[in-house]
C-alpha positions, 0 to 999 in steps of 0.5 A: 506558552511554554507551559502549554507546550510542556502540558501538550507533550506530557499528554501525548507521552501519557497517551502513547505510553497507554497505547496497545500494540498488536500484530499478526499475519496479513495477506491480500489481493491487488488489482494493479496497473501502471499510469504512464506520463503520456498515453503511448502504450496501452496498459491494463490491470493485472491481479497480484497478491501480498503477504507479510506481518501487520501491526496496530498501535491504538490509543484506548478510548479515543480510537486513533492509532497507527497501522503499519506492516511489512509485506511482500507485494507482487503487482504489475500491469499488461503493457502493449509494447509490441504494438509500437515499432520502437520496441517491436524492432527489438523483438519486444512483444505485448507482455505482463510486467510483474514487479516484486516489492517490499512494502512498508505502509505507515497509516493513521487509523481511526477505529470506532470503539465506543458502540456499547459492546457492538465493537466486540463483534464488529468495529468499523475503521478507516486508515490512510497514509504513505507507503514506502516500497523497495523494488526487489526485482521484475520478471523478464521485461527488457523494455523497462528499468526501475529505481530502488524504490518509490513512494505511494499514498493509500486510503482504505476502510474496513471492519474488525470482526470478533476483536481479531480479524480485520478485512479492508479494501482501498486504493493506492496511488504512486507518488513517484515513478516505479518504472521507466522505459529504456529507449524513451527518455523520461517516459515513466509510470506510477503504480495504481490499483485497488486492494483487499487485505485480511489480517489476524491480530493476536 
């Protein structure tokens, strides 16, 4: 049994040693909202953006690898706080709640790389995994408070064009809460939304 484990570890080390790492700038647009634990305040989508650096560590020949990034992300939701007396008596109105976060996605990625040369022009891929977010701040939103960070899960698909450009679209679900109201105990919300990303790899 020990021999098989050692052989598997050696094979993994060999594959990792031959992996190819690329990096480059990335930017995107998101269509986000907040999903509350209970339906009290009506909430609708806002359009935000992200920008930063993306990386890709791929194992040649089998198409599997790791997709990661370090990005600034602006997203949020429009929340109708002013329609409810508990917030209206404090002068809080319906407002856009914007959140500034540092986002670190860590995805497992599969890219089709054996297509008889077609992959040099276009190579489809899919990826998914956890996203670790660190909250940098919010706009003036007196009804809410936020933790230092939260975790989300994302899935996406896209294509690499001409071996450099990658465009992808996907969806992200918050696993832990991102905001909670100050006046109502345990009334929190998780972020959700779709996104489109564009990256250029050197």
